N, C-alpha and C positions, 0 to 999 in steps of 0.2 A: 304449731298448735299453741295457742296463746293460753287459755285457761284449761287446766287439767281437772276434769270432774272426777275421775276415778283412775286408780292404779292397781296393778296386781302383778304377781309373778308366779312361775311354776317351774319345777325342775324337769329337764328332759330325762325321761327313763327308758325311752325306746332305744334299741340297740345301736342304730345308725345315727341318731340325732336328727338335726333339722336338714335333711337332704331334700330331694325333689318331691317325692310323694308326700311327706308330712307338710312341706311348704305349701303344696297345692291345697291340701286339706285345711290348713290354717287360713290361707287366703280365701278359699271358698266360704268358709264359716264367717270370716270377718266381713265378707261382702253381703251377708244376710242382715246386717245391722246398719242403721242409719248413722251411728256414731262414727266420728273420725277416730281411727284406731292406729296406734303405732306400737312397734315391737323393737326390742334391743337385747343384745346378749350381755350388756352391762348396764347397771342402773343410771350411769351417767351418759349412756349412749355409745355410739350414734344411734338415733332413732330413725326407723324407716316406716313407711306406710304399710301397714299389715294387709292392705287390699291389693298390693302389687306383688305378683309372684316373683318377678325379677329381683325386687328389693328384699323380699323375705329370704329368698335362696342366698342372697349375698351375706346374710347374717352368719351362716356357716357354724352354727352352734353344735357342739358335740354332746354325746350322752353325759349326763351329770351337770351340764351347764344350766344356769338359770335363765330362763326367758323372762324379760320384763315387758309388761304391757302398760299402756296408758291410753285413755279414751276420753272423748269429749262429745256430748250429745245426748239426746233424749233417752237413749237405751244403753248408755255407756256401762252401767253396772251389770246389766244382763249380758252385754257383749263380753266383758271381761270374765265373768263367771263361766260362760260357754267356753271361751278360749282356754281358761285355766283347766276346765274339765277335759277338753280335747287333749291337752298336753299330758295331764294326770293319767288318762286312759291309754297313753302311748299312741295317740292318734287314730285309735279305733273310733269309727263314726257312730256306732250303734247307740251308745249311752248318750252322746251329745245330741243325736237326732231325736231320741225320745224326749230328752229334757226340752229341747227347742220346741217340739210339737206340743208339749204340755204347757209351755209358757204361752204359745199362741192361743191356746184354748182359753187361758185365763183372762186375756185381754181382748 
């Protein structure tokens, strides 16, 4: 990813950390955006494609770890806000789905 338009981070608060189910939710949400999105468990990387379940699962972040996100594209800021919210909610989809639906109505 050449030019980074937006960056963000969020602390993992769910009990098990970034295991299979949260990885699927993160990847599924990332795929709803046009932006190129990457995630890392350290600010310096290594960075992986947030739309690849295999790569996201390889991050293996545990509870209390900080996930770092960076994105480039037309909806980069919206993507990072949604991903940050997903992590903050402990990977519960309800709040994120409602926010995503409201954002769709605005545009």
